[in-house]
N, C-alpha and C positions, 0 to 999 in steps of 0.2 A: 503494500499499499505506498502513497506517497500523497503529499500536499505540498503546496508553495506558501512561504511566508515572506512577504516582499520579495529579496535577489536570491531566497535560498529554497532549498529543495530539503523537505524532511522525508526520510523514507522509514517504514517500519519491516522488520524482519522476522525471519524465522529462527534467528539466533536469539532472540528476544530484545533485540535491541532497536533504538530509533538513533538514526545517523542524519547528521545535517551537512548538506552539501552546498559548496560554493562554486560559481562558475569561474574558472580561470582562463583567461585568454593568454595564449603564450605564440612563439614562433610556429609551433606544430598546428595552430589554430585551437579551439576551446576543448578544455578539460574539466570534468567536474573532480573537485577536490573534498574530501571529508575534513570538517572543522571541528566537529565535535559528536560524541557519541553518548547518548542517553541510556541509562540501563536503571532496571527497577522491575521489569514484569520480569515473570517466571515461566512464560510460554510465548509463543509467537504472536507478534502485533499484527493484529488483523485489521485495524482501520486507523487512521489518522483525520482529524477534523480542526481546523483553524476555528477558533470562536472568539466573540468579543471579548475584551478585557485584555488583549495581548496574550492569550494563551493557546496551546495547543493540546487537544484531549486525545489521548490513545486507547484503544480497546484492544483486549488481548484474550486469547484461548485460555489464560490463568483465570478467567472469571473477574476480572477487574478493569474499570476506567480510570488512568491516570490524568492529571491536569498538570500540564508544563509550561513554566513561565517562558515567552518567547526571547526575553531579553536576559542575559546575565545580569546577576545582582552582585555587583564586585567580584571579590575573586572567589566567589562560591560558584561560579557557573550557571549554568542551566539547572533549576532544581525542579522536581516533582513537589508540585502545592498541595496536590490532595490525591489520596486513593479512594475510588468509590467501588463497592464490592458489588458484583453484577448480578445479585440474587442466586448463586450457585449454578450459573449455567454459563457457557462460554459466549463473551460478547464478540460476536461477528461483523457489526458495523455500527457506524455512528451517523447520524442525519442531523442537520440544524433546518429551522423552518423560518421563512423571510419573516422579518419582523420580531425575531424571537433574540433575546440575550442568553 
């Protein structure tokens, strides 16, 4: 799964991580460079969603949804701000509705 946050690409993976990519222009053309890796899920990341309030929400087969800060706070880096239990079932996808925060 993936989502864009400004100039960054966020990807969720079967290795339980979320990676943040930056597009780098070079002599050989453009390439993606991983600039950060977020960990916390204990199973595959199945969905990513950009939400209001400068957050990205991630769903996982570990039965949780995590809320991540888009911007790094000082030297702490990007942190998981909240963990929401998925009601005992795998969380497969996230969706937002127009006009909802």
